[in-house]
C-alpha positions in Angstrom: 119.9 -14.3 17.9 117.5 -16.5 19.5 115.2 -13.3 20.0 115.1 -12.0 16.8 114.1 -15.7 15.3 111.3 -15.9 18.6 110.4 -12.2 17.4 109.9 -13.2 13.4 107.8 -16.4 14.2 105.5 -14.1 16.6 105.0 -11.8 13.4 104.5 -14.5 11.3 101.9 -15.9 13.4 100.0 -12.9 13.6 99.8 -12.8 9.9 98.4 -16.4 9.4 96.0 -15.6 12.8 94.7 -12.2 11.6 93.9 -13.9 7.4 90.0 -14.8 6.9 88.6 -18.5 6.4 88.0 -18.3 2.1 84.4 -19.2 2.1 82.5 -22.8 1.5 81.3 -23.2 -1.9 78.1 -24.6 -1.4 77.0 -28.0 -3.1 74.7 -29.4 -5.5 73.3 -31.2 -2.7 72.9 -28.4 -0.3 71.1 -26.7 -2.5 68.8 -29.3 -3.6 67.4 -29.5 0.6 67.2 -26.0 -0.1 64.8 -26.4 -3.3 62.7 -29.0 -1.1 62.5 -26.5 2.0 61.0 -24.2 -0.2 58.8 -26.3 -2.0 57.4 -28.1 1.3 56.5 -24.4 2.7 54.7 -23.3 -1.1 53.4 -26.6 -0.9 51.7 -25.5 2.5 50.8 -22.0 1.6 49.5 -23.1 -1.4 47.0 -25.9 0.6 46.0 -23.3 3.2 45.1 -21.1 0.5 42.6 -23.9 -1.0 41.6 -24.9 2.8 41.0 -21.1 3.3 39.1 -20.8 -0.8 37.2 -23.6 0.1 35.2 -22.5 3.0 34.9 -19.1 1.6 33.0 -20.6 -1.5 30.9 -22.8 1.2 30.0 -20.2 3.2 29.5 -18.1 0.3 27.0 -20.9 -1.0 24.5 -21.5 2.3 24.2 -17.8 2.4 23.7 -18.0 -1.6 21.3 -20.7 -0.1 19.6 -19.1 2.9 19.1 -15.5 0.6 17.1 -17.7 -1.6 15.3 -19.0 0.8 14.5 -15.9 2.5 13.4 -14.3 -0.2 10.7 -17.1 -0.7 9.1 -16.2 2.4 9.7 -12.8 2.5 7.6 -13.0 -1.4 5.0 -15.5 0.5 4.8 -12.8 3.8 3.7 -10.1 1.3 1.9 -12.7 -0.2 -0.2 -13.5 2.9 0.2 -9.3 3.6 -1.7 -8.2 0.7 -4.4 -10.9 1.2 -4.6 -9.9 4.6 -4.6 -6.2 3.9 -7.6 -6.9 1.3 -9.9 -9.1 3.2 -9.5 -6.1 6.2 -10.6 -3.7 3.5 -13.4 -5.8 2.6 -14.5 -6.3 5.9 -13.9 -2.4 6.9 -16.0 -1.5 3.8 -19.0 -3.9 3.8 -19.0 -2.7 8.2 -19.8 0.6 6.5 -22.5 -0.5 4.2 -24.1 -1.8 7.5 -23.5 1.1 9.2 -25.3 3.1 6.4 -27.9 1.2 5.7 -30.5 3.5 6.9 -29.0 6.4 5.3 -30.1 8.5 2.2 -28.2 11.7 1.1 -30.3 14.9 -0.2 -28.8 16.8 -2.2 -29.7 20.5 -3.2 -30.8 21.8 -0.1 -29.5 25.0 0.0 -27.5 27.0 2.7 -28.7 28.8 6.0 -26.7 32.3 6.9 -27.7 29.9 10.8 -25.5 28.0 12.3 -27.1 24.7 10.8 -28.3 22.2 13.9 -29.7 19.0 14.3 -33.1 20.9 14.3 -32.4 22.9 11.5 -31.1 20.1 9.2 -34.5 18.2 10.1 -36.9 21.1 9.5 -35.0 21.8 5.9 -35.4 17.7 4.9 -38.8 17.7 5.5 -39.5 21.3 3.6 -37.9 19.9 0.9 -39.8 16.8 0.8 -43.1 18.3 1.3 -42.8 21.2 -0.8 -40.7 20.7 -3.6 -41.1 16.6 -3.6 -44.7 16.2 -2.9 -44.6 14.1 -0.2 -47.8 14.0 2.2 -47.7 16.1 4.9 -49.1 14.2 7.2 -46.6 10.9 6.5 -43.6 13.5 6.6 -44.8 14.9 10.1 -45.0 11.4 11.4 -42.0 10.0 10.1 -38.8 9.5 12.2 -34.9 10.0 11.8 -32.3 8.7 13.8 -29.8 11.8 12.8 -29.7 14.2 10.3 -27.0 17.0 9.8 -24.6 18.2 6.6 -22.0 16.9 5.5 -19.3 17.0 6.1 -19.8 17.0 9.8 -19.4 20.1 11.8 -18.4 22.5 8.9 -19.1 26.2 9.8 -22.1 27.5 7.1 -20.0 30.2 6.4 -17.2 28.7 5.1 -19.9 26.8 3.1 -21.3 30.1 2.1 -17.5 30.6 0.7 -16.9 27.9 -0.8 -16.5 28.0 -4.6 -18.4 24.6 -5.2 -21.4 25.5 -6.7 -23.5 22.9 -5.5 -24.3 22.6 -1.6 -22.7 19.8 0.2 -25.1 17.0 0.6 -27.7 16.2 4.0 -27.3 12.8 5.4 -30.5 11.3 6.9 -30.8 8.6 9.3 -34.1 7.0 9.0 -35.6 4.7 11.9 -37.3 2.2 9.6 -36.3 0.8 6.1 -39.5 1.6 5.0 -39.6 5.3 5.5 -36.2 5.0 4.0 -37.7 3.4 0.7 -39.9 5.8 0.5 -38.1 8.8 0.1 -35.9 7.3 -2.4 -38.8 6.4 -4.5 -39.1 9.9 -5.0 -35.4 10.4 -6.3 -36.7 10.4 -9.9 -38.9 13.6 -8.9 -36.0 15.2 -7.1 -34.4 15.9 -10.9 -37.0 17.2 -11.6 -36.1 20.5 -9.2 -32.3 19.6 -9.5 -31.9 17.6 -6.6 -31.2 14.8 -6.1 -31.2 11.3 -3.2 -28.6 8.9 -3.5 -27.8 5.9 -0.8 -25.1 6.8 1.0 -22.5 4.9 0.0 -18.7 4.0 1.7 -16.2 6.5 -0.4 -14.3 3.7 -2.4 -18.2 2.7 -3.8 -18.6 6.7 -4.3 -15.6 6.5 -6.4 -16.9 3.1 -8.5 -20.0 4.4 -8.7 -18.9 8.3 -10.5 -16.4 6.1 -12.5 -19.2 4.2 -14.0 -21.6 6.6 -13.9 -21.2 8.0 -17.6 -21.0 4.7 -18.8 -24.7 4.7 -16.9 -25.9 7.2 -18.7 -25.3 6.2 -21.8 -26.7 2.8 -21.7 -29.6 4.2 -20.2 -30.3 7.0 -22.6 -29.6 3.5 -25.1 -33.0 1.6 -23.3 -30.9 -0.3 -21.0 -32.4 -1.4 -17.7 -29.7 0.0 -14.4 -29.3 -1.9 -11.8 -26.9 -0.9 -9.2 -26.0 -3.7 -6.7 -23.6 -3.9 -4.0 -21.4 -7.0 -4.0 -18.7 -7.9 -1.1 -17.0 -4.1 -0.7 -18.1 -3.4 -4.6 -20.8 -1.3 -6.3 -21.6 -2.6 -9.3 -23.4 -1.8 -12.5 -25.3 -4.1 -14.3 -26.9 -3.5 -17.5 -29.8 -5.4 -18.6 -28.4 -8.0 -16.1 -25.3 -7.9 -17.3 -22.7 -6.7 -14.8 -20.6 -3.7 -16.8 -16.9 -4.1 -15.6 -15.2 -0.3 -14.8 -12.9 -1.1 -18.2 -15.6 -1.9 -20.3 -15.6 0.6 -23.2 -18.7 -0.8 -25.5 -22.0 -1.4 -24.0 -23.4 -4.8 -23.5 -25.3 -5.9 -26.6 
């Protein structure tokens, strides 16, 4: 009997031990503490984000200020570079003008089938001056040329003859003295009668300026104006009755 009672007691104890404890219901205080912890965490995240945003905004403001400063510097450098380029180009043209100070271009000298050496070019120039321009042969014979060549330099005569251009390229004559140059330049009006021309040897930029103003110069000349060409700085300028004619001018000065 005693054994039976003990066995029942053991079984009851096992049943009690095996039963799980019931979950503890959270109290309002527990919920309050949890919400406080969540709020603190969210506040910390918000503060961190605000600091990061402020740091990014400061970086962007600094970058914008730096970019604006660099843009201003670049703009100034562009202006300086443009002015330097203009000055360099001006000096280059002025040096080219000085190097061609003793030069004249003689237009209308026919091309020969022989290779045009410097001696042949010299002979053709002197022949033009005596036969067509009626320059005194005695003066032409003693006139000294530093250099004579056809333009463009080193062009083969056969290429010039086969060219589609109706006019032969001009011949450059470099005089040894200004006096000889001016005497030949005086023959320019007479040269037109023989479909020739005598012009100054100008830099390419001045040749373009002269070409752009030539039609206007002819119109002014036909209107009875006194025409003059002058080199001013690096520009080839047209004057009519002492007044400079601008390239964009469309009407004759009064």
